[in-house]
ZAZABA-339997 format. One record per residue (C-alpha): x, y, z; residue number from 1; residue in one letter. Coordinates in steps of 0.05 Angstrom, whole numbers, plus 5000, padded with zeros to 4 digits. Each point is the difference from the previous one (the first is absolute). Layout:
<nodes>
node u = X, v = Y, w = Z, seq = NUM, type = A
...
</nodes>
This chain:
<nodes>
node u = 5000, v = 5000, w = 5000, seq = 1, type = M
node u = 5055, v = 5049, w = 5019, seq = 2, type = H
node u = 5042, v = 4980, w = 4940, seq = 3, type = A
node u = 4940, v = 5013, w = 4954, seq = 4, type = A
node u = 4991, v = 5070, w = 5030, seq = 5, type = A
node u = 5074, v = 5013, w = 4989, seq = 6, type = L
node u = 4996, v = 4977, w = 4927, seq = 7, type = V
node u = 4942, v = 5048, w = 4988, seq = 8, type = E
node u = 5039, v = 5058, w = 5030, seq = 9, type = Q
node u = 5064, v = 4983, w = 4962, seq = 10, type = L
node u = 4961, v = 5000, w = 4935, seq = 11, type = R
node u = 4974, v = 5070, w = 5017, seq = 12, type = R
node u = 5072, v = 5023, w = 5008, seq = 13, type = C
node u = 5025, v = 4962, w = 4939, seq = 14, type = D
node u = 4946, v = 4984, w = 4949, seq = 15, type = A
node u = 5048, v = 4958, w = 4958, seq = 16, type = G
node u = 5020, v = 4953, w = 5056, seq = 17, type = A
node u = 4985, v = 4926, w = 4997, seq = 18, type = S
node u = 4996, v = 4951, w = 5058, seq = 19, type = F
node u = 5012, v = 4927, w = 5013, seq = 20, type = A
node u = 5006, v = 4961, w = 5065, seq = 21, type = G
node u = 4974, v = 4949, w = 5049, seq = 22, type = L
node u = 4934, v = 5015, w = 5034, seq = 23, type = G
node u = 4925, v = 4992, w = 4995, seq = 24, type = G
node u = 4935, v = 5024, w = 4968, seq = 25, type = D
node u = 5007, v = 5073, w = 5022, seq = 26, type = C
node u = 5068, v = 5005, w = 4966, seq = 27, type = M
node u = 4974, v = 4967, w = 4937, seq = 28, type = A
node u = 4941, v = 5048, w = 4997, seq = 29, type = Q
node u = 5048, v = 5058, w = 5008, seq = 30, type = A
node u = 5036, v = 4977, w = 4937, seq = 31, type = G
node u = 5057, v = 4960, w = 5028, seq = 32, type = C
node u = 5021, v = 4937, w = 4962, seq = 33, type = T
node u = 5003, v = 4943, w = 5051, seq = 34, type = L
node u = 5053, v = 4946, w = 4998, seq = 35, type = Y
node u = 4973, v = 4966, w = 5063, seq = 36, type = Q
node u = 4937, v = 5006, w = 5042, seq = 37, type = D
node u = 5011, v = 5017, w = 5073, seq = 38, type = Y
node u = 4954, v = 4942, w = 5021, seq = 39, type = R
node u = 5057, v = 4954, w = 4981, seq = 40, type = R
node u = 5048, v = 5039, w = 5043, seq = 41, type = M
node u = 4961, v = 5010, w = 5065, seq = 42, type = A
node u = 5039, v = 4954, w = 5046, seq = 43, type = F
node u = 5014, v = 5024, w = 5071, seq = 44, type = M
node u = 5042, v = 4964, w = 5051, seq = 45, type = G
node u = 5055, v = 4948, w = 4996, seq = 46, type = F
node u = 4953, v = 4940, w = 4996, seq = 47, type = A
node u = 4958, v = 5030, w = 4944, seq = 48, type = A
node u = 5062, v = 5017, w = 4960, seq = 49, type = V
node u = 5029, v = 4930, w = 5007, seq = 50, type = M
node u = 4934, v = 4968, w = 4979, seq = 51, type = R
node u = 4999, v = 5043, w = 4938, seq = 52, type = N
node u = 5075, v = 5003, w = 4986, seq = 53, type = W
node u = 4994, v = 4980, w = 4927, seq = 54, type = R
node u = 4951, v = 5056, w = 4987, seq = 55, type = Q
node u = 5044, v = 5049, w = 5038, seq = 56, type = V
node u = 5060, v = 4981, w = 4957, seq = 57, type = K
node u = 4957, v = 5006, w = 4938, seq = 58, type = D
node u = 4979, v = 5070, w = 5021, seq = 59, type = N
node u = 5072, v = 5022, w = 5006, seq = 60, type = F
node u = 5015, v = 4972, w = 4931, seq = 61, type = R
node u = 4940, v = 5035, w = 4969, seq = 62, type = I
node u = 5020, v = 5066, w = 5031, seq = 63, type = A
node u = 5073, v = 4994, w = 4978, seq = 64, type = R
node u = 4980, v = 4983, w = 4929, seq = 65, type = E
node u = 4950, v = 5058, w = 4998, seq = 66, type = A
node u = 5052, v = 5050, w = 5023, seq = 67, type = L
node u = 5049, v = 4977, w = 4947, seq = 68, type = L
node u = 4946, v = 5003, w = 4947, seq = 69, type = K
node u = 4972, v = 5068, w = 5019, seq = 70, type = E
node u = 5066, v = 5033, w = 5021, seq = 71, type = Q
node u = 4960, v = 5055, w = 5035, seq = 72, type = P
node u = 5023, v = 5070, w = 5012, seq = 73, type = D
node u = 4972, v = 4994, w = 5071, seq = 74, type = V
node u = 4987, v = 4941, w = 5046, seq = 75, type = L
node u = 4949, v = 5015, w = 5055, seq = 76, type = I
node u = 4997, v = 4953, w = 5060, seq = 77, type = L
node u = 4938, v = 4998, w = 5044, seq = 78, type = I
node u = 5005, v = 4967, w = 5068, seq = 79, type = D
node u = 5014, v = 4924, w = 4998, seq = 80, type = Y
node u = 5074, v = 5006, w = 5020, seq = 81, type = P
node u = 5020, v = 4927, w = 4998, seq = 82, type = S
node u = 4984, v = 4999, w = 4926, seq = 83, type = F
node u = 5013, v = 5072, w = 4980, seq = 84, type = N
node u = 5069, v = 5008, w = 5030, seq = 85, type = L
node u = 5025, v = 4939, w = 4963, seq = 86, type = R
node u = 4971, v = 5028, w = 4935, seq = 87, type = M
node u = 5032, v = 5068, w = 5015, seq = 88, type = A
node u = 5068, v = 4967, w = 5008, seq = 89, type = A
node u = 4990, v = 4963, w = 4934, seq = 90, type = F
node u = 4979, v = 5064, w = 4965, seq = 91, type = C
node u = 5058, v = 5040, w = 5028, seq = 92, type = R
node u = 5049, v = 4948, w = 4975, seq = 93, type = K
node u = 4968, v = 4983, w = 4933, seq = 94, type = S
node u = 4970, v = 5068, w = 4981, seq = 95, type = L
node u = 5044, v = 5053, w = 5033, seq = 96, type = P
node u = 4967, v = 5057, w = 4961, seq = 97, type = A
node u = 4931, v = 4985, w = 5029, seq = 98, type = T
node u = 4980, v = 5045, w = 5057, seq = 99, type = K
node u = 4969, v = 4965, w = 5060, seq = 100, type = I
node u = 4949, v = 5031, w = 5047, seq = 101, type = Y
node u = 4968, v = 4968, w = 5061, seq = 102, type = Y
node u = 4928, v = 5025, w = 5009, seq = 103, type = Y
node u = 4970, v = 4974, w = 5065, seq = 104, type = I
node u = 5067, v = 4974, w = 5026, seq = 105, type = P
node u = 5007, v = 4942, w = 5050, seq = 106, type = P
node u = 4985, v = 5015, w = 5072, seq = 107, type = K
node u = 5073, v = 4998, w = 5020, seq = 108, type = V
node u = 4985, v = 5046, w = 5059, seq = 109, type = W
node u = 4962, v = 4941, w = 5031, seq = 110, type = A
node u = 5039, v = 4938, w = 4979, seq = 111, type = W
node u = 5066, v = 4983, w = 4965, seq = 112, type = K
node u = 5029, v = 5069, w = 5007, seq = 113, type = R
node u = 5063, v = 4978, w = 4964, seq = 114, type = R
node u = 4960, v = 5001, w = 4936, seq = 115, type = R
node u = 5004, v = 5075, w = 5000, seq = 116, type = V
node u = 5071, v = 4997, w = 4975, seq = 117, type = H
node u = 4982, v = 4953, w = 4943, seq = 118, type = R
node u = 4941, v = 5042, w = 4979, seq = 119, type = I
node u = 5042, v = 5063, w = 4999, seq = 120, type = A
node u = 5055, v = 4966, w = 4961, seq = 121, type = R
node u = 4954, v = 4971, w = 4947, seq = 122, type = L
node u = 4949, v = 5056, w = 4991, seq = 123, type = C
node u = 5006, v = 5068, w = 4968, seq = 124, type = D
node u = 4941, v = 5025, w = 5042, seq = 125, type = G
node u = 4959, v = 4977, w = 5059, seq = 126, type = V
node u = 4929, v = 5027, w = 5002, seq = 127, type = L
node u = 4970, v = 4987, w = 5069, seq = 128, type = G
node u = 4927, v = 4999, w = 5020, seq = 129, type = I
node u = 5008, v = 5013, w = 5074, seq = 130, type = F
node u = 5019, v = 5069, w = 5027, seq = 131, type = P
node u = 5053, v = 4973, w = 5047, seq = 132, type = F
node u = 5039, v = 4962, w = 4946, seq = 133, type = E
node u = 5045, v = 5058, w = 4976, seq = 134, type = P
node u = 5026, v = 5010, w = 5071, seq = 135, type = A
node u = 5013, v = 4925, w = 5007, seq = 136, type = F
node u = 5041, v = 4998, w = 4935, seq = 137, type = Y
node u = 5037, v = 5063, w = 5020, seq = 138, type = A
node u = 5025, v = 4967, w = 5063, seq = 139, type = R
node u = 5039, v = 4953, w = 4954, seq = 140, type = Y
node u = 5023, v = 5056, w = 4954, seq = 141, type = G
node u = 4951, v = 4984, w = 4944, seq = 142, type = Y
node u = 4945, v = 5038, w = 4965, seq = 143, type = S
node u = 4926, v = 4983, w = 4999, seq = 144, type = C
node u = 4943, v = 5045, w = 4977, seq = 145, type = T
node u = 4931, v = 4998, w = 5032, seq = 146, type = Y
node u = 4951, v = 5004, w = 4942, seq = 147, type = V
node u = 4936, v = 4991, w = 5039, seq = 148, type = G
node u = 4961, v = 4939, w = 5020, seq = 149, type = N
node u = 4961, v = 4965, w = 4944, seq = 150, type = P
node u = 4954, v = 4965, w = 5048, seq = 151, type = T
node u = 4980, v = 5066, w = 5032, seq = 152, type = A
node u = 4991, v = 5029, w = 4930, seq = 153, type = E
node u = 4955, v = 4942, w = 4977, seq = 154, type = E
node u = 4958, v = 5000, w = 5064, seq = 155, type = M
node u = 4989, v = 5075, w = 4994, seq = 156, type = A
node u = 4968, v = 4988, w = 4932, seq = 157, type = K
node u = 4950, v = 4951, w = 5028, seq = 158, type = I
node u = 4937, v = 5039, w = 5018, seq = 159, type = T
node u = 4927, v = 4978, w = 5004, seq = 160, type = N
node u = 5016, v = 4929, w = 4980, seq = 161, type = L
node u = 4936, v = 4961, w = 4984, seq = 162, type = K
node u = 5009, v = 4939, w = 5044, seq = 163, type = S
node u = 4953, v = 4941, w = 4993, seq = 164, type = Q
node u = 4999, v = 4995, w = 5076, seq = 165, type = I
node u = 4930, v = 5022, w = 5020, seq = 166, type = T
node u = 5007, v = 5004, w = 5076, seq = 167, type = N
node u = 5043, v = 5062, w = 5005, seq = 168, type = H
node u = 5048, v = 4998, w = 5059, seq = 169, type = K
node u = 4969, v = 4935, w = 5025, seq = 170, type = S
node u = 5051, v = 4951, w = 4974, seq = 171, type = H
node u = 5072, v = 4979, w = 5014, seq = 172, type = I
node u = 5048, v = 4998, w = 4941, seq = 173, type = A
node u = 5051, v = 4944, w = 4997, seq = 174, type = I
node u = 5063, v = 5010, w = 4958, seq = 175, type = L
node u = 5039, v = 4935, w = 5005, seq = 176, type = P
node u = 5057, v = 5015, w = 4952, seq = 177, type = G
node u = 5018, v = 4998, w = 4926, seq = 178, type = S
node u = 5032, v = 4930, w = 4997, seq = 179, type = R
node u = 4967, v = 4933, w = 5009, seq = 180, type = K
node u = 5048, v = 4978, w = 5055, seq = 181, type = N
node u = 4984, v = 5063, w = 5039, seq = 182, type = E
node u = 4926, v = 4988, w = 4993, seq = 183, type = V
node u = 5004, v = 4927, w = 5021, seq = 184, type = S
node u = 5040, v = 5018, w = 5062, seq = 185, type = H
node u = 4960, v = 5061, w = 5022, seq = 186, type = C
node u = 4928, v = 5000, w = 4976, seq = 187, type = L
node u = 4972, v = 4948, w = 5048, seq = 188, type = Q
node u = 5024, v = 5036, w = 5063, seq = 189, type = R
node u = 4979, v = 5067, w = 4972, seq = 190, type = M
node u = 4930, v = 4973, w = 4987, seq = 191, type = L
node u = 4995, v = 4967, w = 5068, seq = 192, type = E
node u = 5015, v = 5067, w = 5034, seq = 193, type = A
node u = 4948, v = 5037, w = 4958, seq = 194, type = A
node u = 4946, v = 4947, w = 5012, seq = 195, type = R
node u = 5000, v = 5020, w = 5074, seq = 196, type = R
node u = 4961, v = 5062, w = 4980, seq = 197, type = F
node u = 4936, v = 4971, w = 4970, seq = 198, type = P
node u = 4969, v = 5069, w = 4995, seq = 199, type = D
node u = 5049, v = 5015, w = 4945, seq = 200, type = H
node u = 5001, v = 4966, w = 4932, seq = 201, type = A
node u = 5067, v = 4975, w = 4972, seq = 202, type = I
node u = 5029, v = 5018, w = 4933, seq = 203, type = T
node u = 5063, v = 4966, w = 4975, seq = 204, type = V
node u = 5040, v = 5039, w = 4948, seq = 205, type = C
node u = 5028, v = 4956, w = 4945, seq = 206, type = A
node u = 5068, v = 5014, w = 4970, seq = 207, type = A
node u = 5012, v = 5007, w = 4925, seq = 208, type = P
node u = 5026, v = 4936, w = 4971, seq = 209, type = G
node u = 4967, v = 4955, w = 5052, seq = 210, type = I
node u = 4936, v = 4966, w = 4977, seq = 211, type = E
node u = 4936, v = 5003, w = 5040, seq = 212, type = D
node u = 5000, v = 4924, w = 5009, seq = 213, type = E
node u = 5063, v = 5005, w = 5043, seq = 214, type = F
node u = 4962, v = 5040, w = 5053, seq = 215, type = Y
node u = 4936, v = 4959, w = 4999, seq = 216, type = A
node u = 5021, v = 4946, w = 5053, seq = 217, type = P
node u = 5013, v = 5054, w = 5052, seq = 218, type = Y
node u = 4933, v = 5037, w = 4994, seq = 219, type = L
node u = 4937, v = 4985, w = 5038, seq = 220, type = Q
node u = 4929, v = 5017, w = 4980, seq = 221, type = A
node u = 4987, v = 5075, w = 4997, seq = 222, type = G
node u = 5074, v = 5018, w = 4993, seq = 223, type = E
node u = 5016, v = 5038, w = 4936, seq = 224, type = T
node u = 5059, v = 4998, w = 4952, seq = 225, type = L
node u = 5013, v = 5064, w = 4962, seq = 226, type = T
node u = 5051, v = 5027, w = 4950, seq = 227, type = R
node u = 4980, v = 5072, w = 5016, seq = 228, type = D
node u = 5053, v = 5004, w = 5055, seq = 229, type = T
node u = 5002, v = 5075, w = 5005, seq = 230, type = Y
node u = 4924, v = 5006, w = 5002, seq = 231, type = G
node u = 4996, v = 4946, w = 5053, seq = 232, type = A
node u = 5052, v = 5034, w = 5043, seq = 233, type = V
node u = 4969, v = 5069, w = 4993, seq = 234, type = Q
node u = 4932, v = 4974, w = 5023, seq = 235, type = S
node u = 5026, v = 4955, w = 5056, seq = 236, type = A
node u = 4994, v = 5013, w = 5074, seq = 237, type = A
node u = 5068, v = 4968, w = 5010, seq = 238, type = A
node u = 5050, v = 4956, w = 4963, seq = 239, type = A
node u = 5048, v = 4943, w = 5013, seq = 240, type = V
node u = 5059, v = 5009, w = 4953, seq = 241, type = V
node u = 5060, v = 4957, w = 4983, seq = 242, type = N
node u = 5061, v = 5044, w = 5009, seq = 243, type = S
node u = 5027, v = 5034, w = 4938, seq = 244, type = G
node u = 4979, v = 5057, w = 4955, seq = 245, type = T
node u = 4928, v = 4982, w = 5015, seq = 246, type = A
node u = 5007, v = 5028, w = 5070, seq = 247, type = T
node u = 5021, v = 5067, w = 4970, seq = 248, type = L
node u = 4942, v = 4998, w = 4951, seq = 249, type = E
node u = 4951, v = 4984, w = 5055, seq = 250, type = T
node u = 5025, v = 5058, w = 5042, seq = 251, type = A
node u = 4996, v = 5049, w = 4943, seq = 252, type = L
node u = 4929, v = 4978, w = 4986, seq = 253, type = L
node u = 4983, v = 5015, w = 5072, seq = 254, type = G
node u = 4981, v = 4931, w = 5026, seq = 255, type = C
node u = 5022, v = 4980, w = 5070, seq = 256, type = P
node u = 5041, v = 4936, w = 4997, seq = 257, type = Q
node u = 5040, v = 4947, w = 5035, seq = 258, type = V
node u = 5060, v = 4973, w = 4962, seq = 259, type = A
node u = 5022, v = 4928, w = 5001, seq = 260, type = V
node u = 5059, v = 4961, w = 4972, seq = 261, type = Y
node u = 5015, v = 4926, w = 5000, seq = 262, type = H
node u = 5070, v = 4971, w = 5004, seq = 263, type = T
node u = 5016, v = 4927, w = 4986, seq = 264, type = S
node u = 5044, v = 4993, w = 5061, seq = 265, type = F
node u = 4959, v = 5036, w = 5052, seq = 266, type = S
node u = 5031, v = 4963, w = 5058, seq = 267, type = R
node u = 5070, v = 5021, w = 4978, seq = 268, type = L
node u = 4979, v = 5073, w = 4994, seq = 269, type = V
node u = 4960, v = 5001, w = 5065, seq = 270, type = R
node u = 5050, v = 5049, w = 5027, seq = 271, type = Y
node u = 5003, v = 5042, w = 4936, seq = 272, type = I
node u = 4982, v = 5063, w = 5038, seq = 273, type = R
node u = 5058, v = 4987, w = 5048, seq = 274, type = W
node u = 5049, v = 4983, w = 4944, seq = 275, type = A
node u = 4976, v = 5054, w = 4953, seq = 276, type = Q
node u = 5058, v = 5048, w = 5013, seq = 277, type = P
node u = 5048, v = 4945, w = 4978, seq = 278, type = L
node u = 4968, v = 4991, w = 4932, seq = 279, type = F
node u = 4956, v = 5060, w = 4984, seq = 280, type = F
node u = 5012, v = 5075, w = 4998, seq = 281, type = S
node u = 4927, v = 5015, w = 5013, seq = 282, type = I
node u = 4955, v = 4996, w = 5060, seq = 283, type = K
node u = 4937, v = 4979, w = 4964, seq = 284, type = Y
node u = 4982, v = 4953, w = 4943, seq = 285, type = F
node u = 4941, v = 5032, w = 4964, seq = 286, type = T
node u = 5008, v = 5060, w = 4954, seq = 287, type = L
node u = 4948, v = 5041, w = 5037, seq = 288, type = V
node u = 5039, v = 4994, w = 5066, seq = 289, type = N
node u = 5068, v = 5008, w = 4967, seq = 290, type = I
node u = 4981, v = 5065, w = 4965, seq = 291, type = I
node u = 4965, v = 5031, w = 5060, seq = 292, type = T
node u = 5053, v = 4976, w = 5049, seq = 293, type = G
node u = 4949, v = 4972, w = 5049, seq = 294, type = R
node u = 4951, v = 4942, w = 5008, seq = 295, type = E
node u = 4944, v = 5033, w = 4963, seq = 296, type = A
node u = 4970, v = 4931, w = 4984, seq = 297, type = I
node u = 5005, v = 4935, w = 5039, seq = 298, type = K
node u = 5051, v = 4950, w = 4972, seq = 299, type = E
node u = 4987, v = 4926, w = 5012, seq = 300, type = C
node u = 5064, v = 4970, w = 4973, seq = 301, type = I
node u = 5022, v = 4928, w = 4999, seq = 302, type = S
node u = 4988, v = 4969, w = 5069, seq = 303, type = N
node u = 4954, v = 5059, w = 5018, seq = 304, type = D
node u = 4956, v = 4983, w = 4940, seq = 305, type = F
node u = 4945, v = 4963, w = 5037, seq = 306, type = T
node u = 4925, v = 5002, w = 4993, seq = 307, type = T
node u = 4992, v = 5027, w = 5071, seq = 308, type = D
node u = 5048, v = 5059, w = 4990, seq = 309, type = R
node u = 4971, v = 5019, w = 4932, seq = 310, type = V
node u = 4929, v = 4996, w = 5029, seq = 311, type = A
node u = 5020, v = 5043, w = 5060, seq = 312, type = D
node u = 5024, v = 5056, w = 4955, seq = 313, type = E
node u = 4941, v = 4993, w = 4954, seq = 314, type = L
node u = 4954, v = 5010, w = 5059, seq = 315, type = G
node u = 5036, v = 5064, w = 5020, seq = 316, type = R
node u = 4996, v = 5027, w = 4929, seq = 317, type = L
node u = 4926, v = 4984, w = 4995, seq = 318, type = L
node u = 4975, v = 5021, w = 5068, seq = 319, type = Y
node u = 5051, v = 5046, w = 5034, seq = 320, type = D
node u = 4987, v = 5069, w = 4970, seq = 321, type = D
node u = 5061, v = 5031, w = 5033, seq = 322, type = T
node u = 5047, v = 4948, w = 4972, seq = 323, type = H
node u = 4968, v = 5003, w = 4932, seq = 324, type = R
node u = 5008, v = 5076, w = 4997, seq = 325, type = K
node u = 5073, v = 4994, w = 5020, seq = 326, type = E
node u = 5013, v = 4952, w = 4942, seq = 327, type = V
node u = 4965, v = 5046, w = 4951, seq = 328, type = L
node u = 5039, v = 5060, w = 5025, seq = 329, type = A
node u = 5065, v = 4963, w = 4988, seq = 330, type = S
node u = 4978, v = 4989, w = 4928, seq = 331, type = Y
node u = 4994, v = 5075, w = 4991, seq = 332, type = E
node u = 5071, v = 5007, w = 5026, seq = 333, type = H
node u = 5022, v = 4946, w = 4951, seq = 334, type = L
node u = 4971, v = 5038, w = 4941, seq = 335, type = R
node u = 5035, v = 5064, w = 5020, seq = 336, type = S
node u = 5067, v = 4964, w = 5004, seq = 337, type = I
node u = 4993, v = 4969, w = 4931, seq = 338, type = L
node u = 4978, v = 5065, w = 4967, seq = 339, type = G
node u = 4966, v = 5007, w = 4933, seq = 340, type = S
node u = 5058, v = 4998, w = 4951, seq = 341, type = Q
node u = 4983, v = 4958, w = 4938, seq = 342, type = P
node u = 5049, v = 4943, w = 5003, seq = 343, type = A
node u = 4996, v = 4972, w = 4929, seq = 344, type = A
node u = 5002, v = 5069, w = 4967, seq = 345, type = A
node u = 5059, v = 5023, w = 5043, seq = 346, type = T
node u = 5038, v = 4936, w = 4987, seq = 347, type = A
node u = 4987, v = 5004, w = 4925, seq = 348, type = A
node u = 5024, v = 5072, w = 4997, seq = 349, type = A
node u = 5065, v = 4982, w = 5035, seq = 350, type = I
node u = 5013, v = 4939, w = 4956, seq = 351, type = I
node u = 4987, v = 5037, w = 4934, seq = 352, type = T
node u = 5037, v = 5063, w = 5019, seq = 353, type = S
node u = 5063, v = 4961, w = 5017, seq = 354, type = R
node u = 4998, v = 4960, w = 4936, seq = 355, type = N
node u = 4988, v = 5052, w = 4945, seq = 356, type = K
</nodes>
């Protein structure tokens, strides 16, 4: 989605530009020739990568061959560091004249800080989407430009969505993740917590690329599956959200939420809060809390992700007016921090101005 918005803005800056890459339907609709669909690349975690290793290797081959065929003036990397940094290294070696920009760079401020050196070495420009990123890169002697936050930009455009949910503010939205393994690990507990509030209907938000049939075994009579995620969130009384960009989207849409995250080795990370300073450079795990610098929303991570704890926070969000108002006030603070700068347009202007 963000790549497609960037393509559209780049074309406004340079009408003669052409685009090819790896991505999905939004990029194709924006006029980008696709060499591989992202659905064949969406593997997260060591186990998932190992199970799909042949496909992962094939994806690298496809990308290398596409780069050599296209020989682009500019290579733009978007997130996905384990893949993109390898491709950047290949491009730097094989196509030294190609400029490389990282739009939506990896969250090195949270994890694997050593990557900041590799990113700076491989890229001609780093275009960050969080306002604190330039200061982080500066601490290491590198440059990063804050171009605005594309999620904030997209959410600001969403007004008066016509949701198919009829009981306005009387349902709980469930956002169980964008990958099947996330959904299979999280959805059951999320639903069990929401079912403790029978005066609220339950709406599960399906992810693009995951068929309706995958969700069916988890749902009970009266529970709804929707693909109008933004509409469902806007009209919900509260939401249970799998940690990721969805927590930021939910906050910017003004829906009180509790964030969850499953880890495969929950017993080993039972003391993750205690050990956090050894491995992480951040105090919190969700984007909402990281950006605001406080626990604006409740995080139920790993061993804390239980039905009881999620239900406890849901109850506070639904019935404790003071707590609910505090959460909504923190969302206003979040919006002020992110600002209103158009991310894709700013990034496109930087890329084209440096490559004329």
